[in-house]
CHARMM internal coordinates of N, CA and C (Angstrom, degrees):
IC EDIT
DIST 1 N 1 CA 1.4583
DIST 1 CA 1 C 1.5303
ANGL 1 N 1 CA 1 C 109.08
DIST 1 C 2 N 1.3048
ANGL 1 CA 1 C 2 N 117.19
DIHE 1 N 1 CA 1 C 2 N 119.15
DIST 2 N 2 CA 1.4474
ANGL 1 C 2 N 2 CA 120.74
DIHE 1 CA 1 C 2 N 2 CA 179.21
DIST 2 CA 2 C 1.5258
ANGL 2 N 2 CA 2 C 109.60
DIHE 1 C 2 N 2 CA 2 C -92.40
DIST 2 C 3 N 1.3034
ANGL 2 CA 2 C 3 N 116.05
DIHE 2 N 2 CA 2 C 3 N 139.45
DIST 3 N 3 CA 1.4676
ANGL 2 C 3 N 3 CA 121.20
DIHE 2 CA 2 C 3 N 3 CA 179.33
DIST 3 CA 3 C 1.5093
ANGL 3 N 3 CA 3 C 108.77
DIHE 2 C 3 N 3 CA 3 C -136.80
DIST 3 C 4 N 1.3142
ANGL 3 CA 3 C 4 N 115.64
DIHE 3 N 3 CA 3 C 4 N 148.30
DIST 4 N 4 CA 1.4596
ANGL 3 C 4 N 4 CA 119.62
DIHE 3 CA 3 C 4 N 4 CA 168.02
DIST 4 CA 4 C 1.5182
ANGL 4 N 4 CA 4 C 106.53
DIHE 3 C 4 N 4 CA 4 C -100.86
DIST 4 C 5 N 1.2966
ANGL 4 CA 4 C 5 N 116.45
DIHE 4 N 4 CA 4 C 5 N 134.93
DIST 5 N 5 CA 1.4616
ANGL 4 C 5 N 5 CA 120.47
DIHE 4 CA 4 C 5 N 5 CA -177.76
DIST 5 CA 5 C 1.5172
ANGL 5 N 5 CA 5 C 108.15
DIHE 4 C 5 N 5 CA 5 C -145.66
DIST 5 C 6 N 1.3177
ANGL 5 CA 5 C 6 N 115.52
DIHE 5 N 5 CA 5 C 6 N -177.42
DIST 6 N 6 CA 1.4639
ANGL 5 C 6 N 6 CA 120.05
DIHE 5 CA 5 C 6 N 6 CA 177.01
DIST 6 CA 6 C 1.5135
ANGL 6 N 6 CA 6 C 111.83
DIHE 5 C 6 N 6 CA 6 C -63.88
DIST 6 C 7 N 1.3442
ANGL 6 CA 6 C 7 N 116.52
DIHE 6 N 6 CA 6 C 7 N -12.20
DIST 7 N 7 CA 1.4617
ANGL 6 C 7 N 7 CA 121.00
DIHE 6 CA 6 C 7 N 7 CA 178.33
DIST 7 CA 7 C 1.5143
ANGL 7 N 7 CA 7 C 111.70
DIHE 6 C 7 N 7 CA 7 C -91.44
DIST 7 C 8 N 1.3351
ANGL 7 CA 7 C 8 N 117.27
DIHE 7 N 7 CA 7 C 8 N 3.81
DIST 8 N 8 CA 1.4575
ANGL 7 C 8 N 8 CA 120.29
DIHE 7 CA 7 C 8 N 8 CA -174.17
DIST 8 CA 8 C 1.5175
ANGL 8 N 8 CA 8 C 109.14
DIHE 7 C 8 N 8 CA 8 C 90.07
DIST 8 C 9 N 1.3089
ANGL 8 CA 8 C 9 N 116.83
DIHE 8 N 8 CA 8 C 9 N -156.11
DIST 9 N 9 CA 1.4643
ANGL 8 C 9 N 9 CA 119.35
DIHE 8 CA 8 C 9 N 9 CA 179.82
DIST 9 CA 9 C 1.5183
ANGL 9 N 9 CA 9 C 108.83
DIHE 8 C 9 N 9 CA 9 C -76.24
DIST 9 C 10 N 1.3049
ANGL 9 CA 9 C 10 N 115.60
DIHE 9 N 9 CA 9 C 10 N 127.83
DIST 10 N 10 CA 1.4644
ANGL 9 C 10 N 10 CA 120.45
DIHE 9 CA 9 C 10 N 10 CA 179.32
DIST 10 CA 10 C 1.5137
ANGL 10 N 10 CA 10 C 109.05
DIHE 9 C 10 N 10 CA 10 C -130.55
DIST 10 C 11 N 1.3131
ANGL 10 CA 10 C 11 N 115.68
DIHE 10 N 10 CA 10 C 11 N 157.36
DIST 11 N 11 CA 1.4509
ANGL 10 C 11 N 11 CA 121.42
DIHE 10 CA 10 C 11 N 11 CA 175.93
DIST 11 CA 11 C 1.5214
ANGL 11 N 11 CA 11 C 106.64
DIHE 10 C 11 N 11 CA 11 C -116.23
DIST 11 C 12 N 1.3352
ANGL 11 CA 11 C 12 N 116.67
DIHE 11 N 11 CA 11 C 12 N 122.92
DIST 12 N 12 CA 1.4592
ANGL 11 C 12 N 12 CA 120.38
DIHE 11 CA 11 C 12 N 12 CA -175.81
DIST 12 CA 12 C 1.5287
ANGL 12 N 12 CA 12 C 109.61
DIHE 11 C 12 N 12 CA 12 C -81.07
DIST 12 C 13 N 1.3239
ANGL 12 CA 12 C 13 N 116.84
DIHE 12 N 12 CA 12 C 13 N 126.79
DIST 13 N 13 CA 1.4648
ANGL 12 C 13 N 13 CA 120.87
DIHE 12 CA 12 C 13 N 13 CA 178.66
DIST 13 CA 13 C 1.5195
ANGL 13 N 13 CA 13 C 111.09
DIHE 12 C 13 N 13 CA 13 C -93.47
DIST 13 C 14 N 1.3122
ANGL 13 CA 13 C 14 N 116.90
DIHE 13 N 13 CA 13 C 14 N -35.93
DIST 14 N 14 CA 1.4552
ANGL 13 C 14 N 14 CA 119.25
DIHE 13 CA 13 C 14 N 14 CA -177.67
DIST 14 CA 14 C 1.5131
ANGL 14 N 14 CA 14 C 110.67
DIHE 13 C 14 N 14 CA 14 C -178.82
DIST 14 C 15 N 1.3126
ANGL 14 CA 14 C 15 N 115.34
DIHE 14 N 14 CA 14 C 15 N -179.97
DIST 15 N 15 CA 1.4543
ANGL 14 C 15 N 15 CA 120.74
DIHE 14 CA 14 C 15 N 15 CA -177.91
DIST 15 CA 15 C 1.5247
ANGL 15 N 15 CA 15 C 108.62
DIHE 14 C 15 N 15 CA 15 C -127.31
DIST 15 C 16 N 1.3197
ANGL 15 CA 15 C 16 N 116.46
DIHE 15 N 15 CA 15 C 16 N 139.23
DIST 16 N 16 CA 1.4569
ANGL 15 C 16 N 16 CA 120.98
DIHE 15 CA 15 C 16 N 16 CA 179.03
DIST 16 CA 16 C 1.5291
ANGL 16 N 16 CA 16 C 110.08
DIHE 15 C 16 N 16 CA 16 C -91.79
DIST 16 C 17 N 1.3253
ANGL 16 CA 16 C 17 N 115.95
DIHE 16 N 16 CA 16 C 17 N 168.83
DIST 17 N 17 CA 1.4600
ANGL 16 C 17 N 17 CA 120.75
DIHE 16 CA 16 C 17 N 17 CA -178.47
DIST 17 CA 17 C 1.5253
ANGL 17 N 17 CA 17 C 113.49
DIHE 16 C 17 N 17 CA 17 C -59.84
DIST 17 C 18 N 1.3289
ANGL 17 CA 17 C 18 N 117.14
DIHE 17 N 17 CA 17 C 18 N -29.76
DIST 18 N 18 CA 1.4699
ANGL 17 C 18 N 18 CA 119.54
DIHE 17 CA 17 C 18 N 18 CA -179.16
DIST 18 CA 18 C 1.5230
ANGL 18 N 18 CA 18 C 112.30
DIHE 17 C 18 N 18 CA 18 C -83.92
DIST 18 C 19 N 1.3231
ANGL 18 CA 18 C 19 N 117.22
DIHE 18 N 18 CA 18 C 19 N 5.36
DIST 19 N 19 CA 1.4516
ANGL 18 C 19 N 19 CA 120.17
DIHE 18 CA 18 C 19 N 19 CA 177.60
DIST 19 CA 19 C 1.5231
ANGL 19 N 19 CA 19 C 113.58
DIHE 18 C 19 N 19 CA 19 C 92.41
DIST 19 C 20 N 1.3489
ANGL 19 CA 19 C 20 N 117.70
DIHE 19 N 19 CA 19 C 20 N -3.90
DIST 20 N 20 CA 1.4639
ANGL 19 C 20 N 20 CA 121.09
DIHE 19 CA 19 C 20 N 20 CA 176.83
DIST 20 CA 20 C 1.5215
ANGL 20 N 20 CA 20 C 109.68
DIHE 19 C 20 N 20 CA 20 C -72.00
DIST 20 C 21 N 1.3119
ANGL 20 CA 20 C 21 N 114.81
DIHE 20 N 20 CA 20 C 21 N 155.49
DIST 21 N 21 CA 1.4611
ANGL 20 C 21 N 21 CA 119.96
DIHE 20 CA 20 C 21 N 21 CA 174.58
DIST 21 CA 21 C 1.5102
ANGL 21 N 21 CA 21 C 109.44
DIHE 20 C 21 N 21 CA 21 C -106.79
DIST 21 C 22 N 1.3357
ANGL 21 CA 21 C 22 N 115.79
DIHE 21 N 21 CA 21 C 22 N 146.28
DIST 22 N 22 CA 1.4637
ANGL 21 C 22 N 22 CA 121.14
DIHE 21 CA 21 C 22 N 22 CA 167.78
DIST 22 CA 22 C 1.5250
ANGL 22 N 22 CA 22 C 104.69
DIHE 21 C 22 N 22 CA 22 C -97.61
DIST 22 C 23 N 1.3129
ANGL 22 CA 22 C 23 N 116.89
DIHE 22 N 22 CA 22 C 23 N 128.74
DIST 23 N 23 CA 1.4532
ANGL 22 C 23 N 23 CA 119.32
DIHE 22 CA 22 C 23 N 23 CA -174.50
DIST 23 CA 23 C 1.5174
ANGL 23 N 23 CA 23 C 110.12
DIHE 22 C 23 N 23 CA 23 C -148.05
DIST 23 C 24 N 1.3130
ANGL 23 CA 23 C 24 N 115.61
DIHE 23 N 23 CA 23 C 24 N 165.73
DIST 24 N 24 CA 1.4527
ANGL 23 C 24 N 24 CA 119.88
DIHE 23 CA 23 C 24 N 24 CA 168.90
DIST 24 CA 24 C 1.5120
ANGL 24 N 24 CA 24 C 108.94
DIHE 23 C 24 N 24 CA 24 C -136.32
DIST 24 C 25 N 1.3112
ANGL 24 CA 24 C 25 N 115.15
DIHE 24 N 24 CA 24 C 25 N 146.00
DIST 25 N 25 CA 1.4613
ANGL 24 C 25 N 25 CA 121.13
DIHE 24 CA 24 C 25 N 25 CA 174.75
DIST 25 CA 25 C 1.5103
ANGL 25 N 25 CA 25 C 107.90
DIHE 24 C 25 N 25 CA 25 C -74.12
DIST 25 C 26 N 1.3000
ANGL 25 CA 25 C 26 N 117.16
DIHE 25 N 25 CA 25 C 26 N 142.72
DIST 26 N 26 CA 1.4525
ANGL 25 C 26 N 26 CA 118.27
DIHE 25 CA 25 C 26 N 26 CA 175.84
DIST 26 CA 26 C 1.5167
ANGL 26 N 26 CA 26 C 110.45
DIHE 25 C 26 N 26 CA 26 C -133.28
DIST 26 C 27 N 1.2980
ANGL 26 CA 26 C 27 N 113.66
DIHE 26 N 26 CA 26 C 27 N 152.28
DIST 27 N 27 CA 1.4556
ANGL 26 C 27 N 27 CA 122.18
DIHE 26 CA 26 C 27 N 27 CA 179.77
DIST 27 CA 27 C 1.5183
ANGL 27 N 27 CA 27 C 107.19
DIHE 26 C 27 N 27 CA 27 C -92.35
DIST 27 C 28 N 1.3163
ANGL 27 CA 27 C 28 N 117.53
DIHE 27 N 27 CA 27 C 28 N 118.50
DIST 28 N 28 CA 1.4580
ANGL 27 C 28 N 28 CA 120.10
DIHE 27 CA 27 C 28 N 28 CA -177.07
DIST 28 CA 28 C 1.5264
ANGL 28 N 28 CA 28 C 112.33
DIHE 27 C 28 N 28 CA 28 C -68.55
DIST 28 C 29 N 1.3301
ANGL 28 CA 28 C 29 N 117.24
DIHE 28 N 28 CA 28 C 29 N -8.64
DIST 29 N 29 CA 1.4643
ANGL 28 C 29 N 29 CA 120.28
DIHE 28 CA 28 C 29 N 29 CA 176.51
DIST 29 CA 29 C 1.5252
ANGL 29 N 29 CA 29 C 112.46
DIHE 28 C 29 N 29 CA 29 C -79.03
DIST 29 C 30 N 1.3336
ANGL 29 CA 29 C 30 N 116.56
DIHE 29 N 29 CA 29 C 30 N -16.30
DIST 30 N 30 CA 1.4643
ANGL 29 C 30 N 30 CA 119.88
DIHE 29 CA 29 C 30 N 30 CA 177.15
DIST 30 CA 30 C 1.5219
ANGL 30 N 30 CA 30 C 108.28
DIHE 29 C 30 N 30 CA 30 C -123.09
DIST 30 C 31 N 1.3213
ANGL 30 CA 30 C 31 N 116.76
DIHE 30 N 30 CA 30 C 31 N 163.10
DIST 31 N 31 CA 1.4630
ANGL 30 C 31 N 31 CA 119.90
DIHE 30 CA 30 C 31 N 31 CA -175.69
DIST 31 CA 31 C 1.5305
ANGL 31 N 31 CA 31 C 111.10
DIHE 30 C 31 N 31 CA 31 C -75.19
DIST 31 C 32 N 1.3252
ANGL 31 CA 31 C 32 N 114.11
DIHE 31 N 31 CA 31 C 32 N 163.13
DIST 32 N 32 CA 1.4679
ANGL 31 C 32 N 32 CA 121.21
DIHE 31 CA 31 C 32 N 32 CA -177.33
DIST 32 CA 32 C 1.5305
ANGL 32 N 32 CA 32 C 111.71
DIHE 31 C 32 N 32 CA 32 C -57.90
DIST 32 C 33 N 1.3185
ANGL 32 CA 32 C 33 N 117.08
DIHE 32 N 32 CA 32 C 33 N -42.50
DIST 33 N 33 CA 1.4639
ANGL 32 C 33 N 33 CA 120.28
DIHE 32 CA 32 C 33 N 33 CA -176.36
DIST 33 CA 33 C 1.5276
ANGL 33 N 33 CA 33 C 111.49
DIHE 32 C 33 N 33 CA 33 C -60.97
DIST 33 C 34 N 1.3288
ANGL 33 CA 33 C 34 N 116.26
DIHE 33 N 33 CA 33 C 34 N -47.26
DIST 34 N 34 CA 1.4770
ANGL 33 C 34 N 34 CA 120.43
DIHE 33 CA 33 C 34 N 34 CA 178.49
DIST 34 CA 34 C 1.5155
ANGL 34 N 34 CA 34 C 109.95
DIHE 33 C 34 N 34 CA 34 C -63.62
DIST 34 C 35 N 1.3343
ANGL 34 CA 34 C 35 N 115.42
DIHE 34 N 34 CA 34 C 35 N -43.29
DIST 35 N 35 CA 1.4492
ANGL 34 C 35 N 35 CA 120.71
DIHE 34 CA 34 C 35 N 35 CA 179.74
DIST 35 CA 35 C 1.5279
ANGL 35 N 35 CA 35 C 110.75
DIHE 34 C 35 N 35 CA 35 C -60.50
DIST 35 C 36 N 1.3405
ANGL 35 CA 35 C 36 N 115.80
DIHE 35 N 35 CA 35 C 36 N -40.93
DIST 36 N 36 CA 1.4512
ANGL 35 C 36 N 36 CA 119.81
DIHE 35 CA 35 C 36 N 36 CA 179.99
DIST 36 CA 36 C 1.5233
ANGL 36 N 36 CA 36 C 111.65
DIHE 35 C 36 N 36 CA 36 C -67.30
DIST 36 C 37 N 1.3241
ANGL 36 CA 36 C 37 N 117.42
DIHE 36 N 36 CA 36 C 37 N -38.36
DIST 37 N 37 CA 1.4705
ANGL 36 C 37 N 37 CA 120.27
DIHE 36 CA 36 C 37 N 37 CA 177.21
DIST 37 CA 37 C 1.5221
ANGL 37 N 37 CA 37 C 110.34
DIHE 36 C 37 N 37 CA 37 C -61.81
DIST 37 C 38 N 1.3416
ANGL 37 CA 37 C 38 N 116.21
DIHE 37 N 37 CA 37 C 38 N -41.50
DIST 38 N 38 CA 1.4647
ANGL 37 C 38 N 38 CA 120.41
DIHE 37 CA 37 C 38 N 38 CA 176.26
DIST 38 CA 38 C 1.5263
ANGL 38 N 38 CA 38 C 110.28
DIHE 37 C 38 N 38 CA 38 C -62.61
DIST 38 C 39 N 1.3373
ANGL 38 CA 38 C 39 N 115.88
DIHE 38 N 38 CA 38 C 39 N -42.64
DIST 39 N 39 CA 1.4633
ANGL 38 C 39 N 39 CA 121.82
DIHE 38 CA 38 C 39 N 39 CA 178.54
DIST 39 CA 39 C 1.5231
ANGL 39 N 39 CA 39 C 110.84
DIHE 38 C 39 N 39 CA 39 C -61.33
DIST 39 C 40 N 1.3424
ANGL 39 CA 39 C 40 N 116.33
DIHE 39 N 39 CA 39 C 40 N -45.03
DIST 40 N 40 CA 1.4654
ANGL 39 C 40 N 40 CA 120.82
DIHE 39 CA 39 C 40 N 40 CA -177.01
DIST 40 CA 40 C 1.5309
ANGL 40 N 40 CA 40 C 110.64
DIHE 39 C 40 N 40 CA 40 C -59.69
DIST 40 C 41 N 1.3203
ANGL 40 CA 40 C 41 N 116.48
DIHE 40 N 40 CA 40 C 41 N -39.95
DIST 41 N 41 CA 1.4646
ANGL 40 C 41 N 41 CA 120.70
DIHE 40 CA 40 C 41 N 41 CA 178.73
DIST 41 CA 41 C 1.5400
ANGL 41 N 41 CA 41 C 110.00
DIHE 40 C 41 N 41 CA 41 C -65.78
DIST 41 C 42 N 1.3339
ANGL 41 CA 41 C 42 N 116.57
DIHE 41 N 41 CA 41 C 42 N -42.22
DIST 42 N 42 CA 1.4628
ANGL 41 C 42 N 42 CA 120.18
DIHE 41 CA 41 C 42 N 42 CA 179.23
DIST 42 CA 42 C 1.5204
ANGL 42 N 42 CA 42 C 110.39
DIHE 41 C 42 N 42 CA 42 C -68.26
DIST 42 C 43 N 1.3412
ANGL 42 CA 42 C 43 N 116.02
DIHE 42 N 42 CA 42 C 43 N -41.88
DIST 43 N 43 CA 1.4628
ANGL 42 C 43 N 43 CA 120.62
DIHE 42 CA 42 C 43 N 43 CA -178.15
DIST 43 CA 43 C 1.5249
ANGL 43 N 43 CA 43 C 110.84
DIHE 42 C 43 N 43 CA 43 C -62.34
DIST 43 C 44 N 1.3404
ANGL 43 CA 43 C 44 N 116.46
DIHE 43 N 43 CA 43 C 44 N -38.17
DIST 44 N 44 CA 1.4518
ANGL 43 C 44 N 44 CA 120.11
DIHE 43 CA 43 C 44 N 44 CA 178.24
DIST 44 CA 44 C 1.5269
ANGL 44 N 44 CA 44 C 109.98
DIHE 43 C 44 N 44 CA 44 C -61.66
DIST 44 C 45 N 1.3291
ANGL 44 CA 44 C 45 N 116.14
DIHE 44 N 44 CA 44 C 45 N -44.57
DIST 45 N 45 CA 1.4593
ANGL 44 C 45 N 45 CA 120.48
DIHE 44 CA 44 C 45 N 45 CA 178.89
DIST 45 CA 45 C 1.5216
ANGL 45 N 45 CA 45 C 110.90
DIHE 44 C 45 N 45 CA 45 C -64.38
DIST 45 C 46 N 1.3351
ANGL 45 CA 45 C 46 N 116.41
DIHE 45 N 45 CA 45 C 46 N -38.87
DIST 46 N 46 CA 1.4564
ANGL 45 C 46 N 46 CA 119.92
DIHE 45 CA 45 C 46 N 46 CA 179.11
DIST 46 CA 46 C 1.5258
ANGL 46 N 46 CA 46 C 111.05
DIHE 45 C 46 N 46 CA 46 C -66.30
DIST 46 C 47 N 1.3435
ANGL 46 CA 46 C 47 N 116.68
DIHE 46 N 46 CA 46 C 47 N -39.10
DIST 47 N 47 CA 1.4558
ANGL 46 C 47 N 47 CA 120.19
DIHE 46 CA 46 C 47 N 47 CA 178.69
DIST 47 CA 47 C 1.5194
ANGL 47 N 47 CA 47 C 110.80
DIHE 46 C 47 N 47 CA 47 C -61.89
DIST 47 C 48 N 1.3226
ANGL 47 CA 47 C 48 N 115.45
DIHE 47 N 47 CA 47 C 48 N -35.92
DIST 48 N 48 CA 1.4607
ANGL 47 C 48 N 48 CA 119.75
DIHE 47 CA 47 C 48 N 48 CA 178.69
DIST 48 CA 48 C 1.5272
ANGL 48 N 48 CA 48 C 109.82
DIHE 47 C 48 N 48 CA 48 C -59.77
DIST 48 C 49 N 1.3325
ANGL 48 CA 48 C 49 N 115.85
DIHE 48 N 48 CA 48 C 49 N -31.28
DIST 49 N 49 CA 1.4694
ANGL 48 C 49 N 49 CA 120.56
DIHE 48 CA 48 C 49 N 49 CA 179.69
DIST 49 CA 49 C 1.5308
ANGL 49 N 49 CA 49 C 111.33
DIHE 48 C 49 N 49 CA 49 C -96.78
DIST 49 C 50 N 1.3418
ANGL 49 CA 49 C 50 N 115.76
DIHE 49 N 49 CA 49 C 50 N 9.48
DIST 50 N 50 CA 1.4633
ANGL 49 C 50 N 50 CA 121.45
DIHE 49 CA 49 C 50 N 50 CA -179.01
DIST 50 CA 50 C 1.5235
ANGL 50 N 50 CA 50 C 113.54
DIHE 49 C 50 N 50 CA 50 C 58.65
DIST 50 C 51 N 1.3166
ANGL 50 CA 50 C 51 N 116.28
DIHE 50 N 50 CA 50 C 51 N 37.72
DIST 51 N 51 CA 1.4555
ANGL 50 C 51 N 51 CA 120.11
DIHE 50 CA 50 C 51 N 51 CA 177.20
DIST 51 CA 51 C 1.5156
ANGL 51 N 51 CA 51 C 108.44
DIHE 50 C 51 N 51 CA 51 C -115.11
DIST 51 C 52 N 1.3172
ANGL 51 CA 51 C 52 N 116.56
DIHE 51 N 51 CA 51 C 52 N 137.11
DIST 52 N 52 CA 1.4620
ANGL 51 C 52 N 52 CA 120.44
DIHE 51 CA 51 C 52 N 52 CA 176.21
DIST 52 CA 52 C 1.5144
ANGL 52 N 52 CA 52 C 108.46
DIHE 51 C 52 N 52 CA 52 C -134.85
DIST 52 C 53 N 1.3174
ANGL 52 CA 52 C 53 N 115.54
DIHE 52 N 52 CA 52 C 53 N 151.86
DIST 53 N 53 CA 1.4557
ANGL 52 C 53 N 53 CA 119.92
DIHE 52 CA 52 C 53 N 53 CA -178.57
DIST 53 CA 53 C 1.5237
ANGL 53 N 53 CA 53 C 109.52
DIHE 52 C 53 N 53 CA 53 C -105.59
DIST 53 C 54 N 1.3100
ANGL 53 CA 53 C 54 N 115.67
DIHE 53 N 53 CA 53 C 54 N 118.30
DIST 54 N 54 CA 1.4533
ANGL 53 C 54 N 54 CA 120.06
DIHE 53 CA 53 C 54 N 54 CA 176.45
DIST 54 CA 54 C 1.5154
ANGL 54 N 54 CA 54 C 108.22
DIHE 53 C 54 N 54 CA 54 C -135.11
DIST 54 C 55 N 1.3010
ANGL 54 CA 54 C 55 N 115.79
DIHE 54 N 54 CA 54 C 55 N 156.18
DIST 55 N 55 CA 1.4622
ANGL 54 C 55 N 55 CA 118.48
DIHE 54 CA 54 C 55 N 55 CA 169.01
DIST 55 CA 55 C 1.5126
ANGL 55 N 55 CA 55 C 108.21
DIHE 54 C 55 N 55 CA 55 C -143.59
DIST 55 C 56 N 1.2983
ANGL 55 CA 55 C 56 N 116.02
DIHE 55 N 55 CA 55 C 56 N 157.12
DIST 56 N 56 CA 1.4634
ANGL 55 C 56 N 56 CA 121.55
DIHE 55 CA 55 C 56 N 56 CA -177.65
DIST 56 CA 56 C 1.5091
ANGL 56 N 56 CA 56 C 109.59
DIHE 55 C 56 N 56 CA 56 C -104.41
DIST 56 C 57 N 1.3163
ANGL 56 CA 56 C 57 N 114.88
DIHE 56 N 56 CA 56 C 57 N 144.41
DIST 57 N 57 CA 1.4539
ANGL 56 C 57 N 57 CA 119.72
DIHE 56 CA 56 C 57 N 57 CA 178.30
DIST 57 CA 57 C 1.5216
ANGL 57 N 57 CA 57 C 109.23
DIHE 56 C 57 N 57 CA 57 C -81.65
END
COOR INIT
IC SEED 1 N 1 CA 1 C
IC BUILD
């Protein structure tokens, strides 16, 4: 599910029990799969620092 938000273009991965979404920003110049691979690498690094990106609807 693609959404436009204050974060720019994001791709919604899922929704948490508190109503937050898990998402990643993607570059519309590249395909979703490549964008997701880039996201996964960044997300892994962010997890190492205990940071996660969520937003509420």
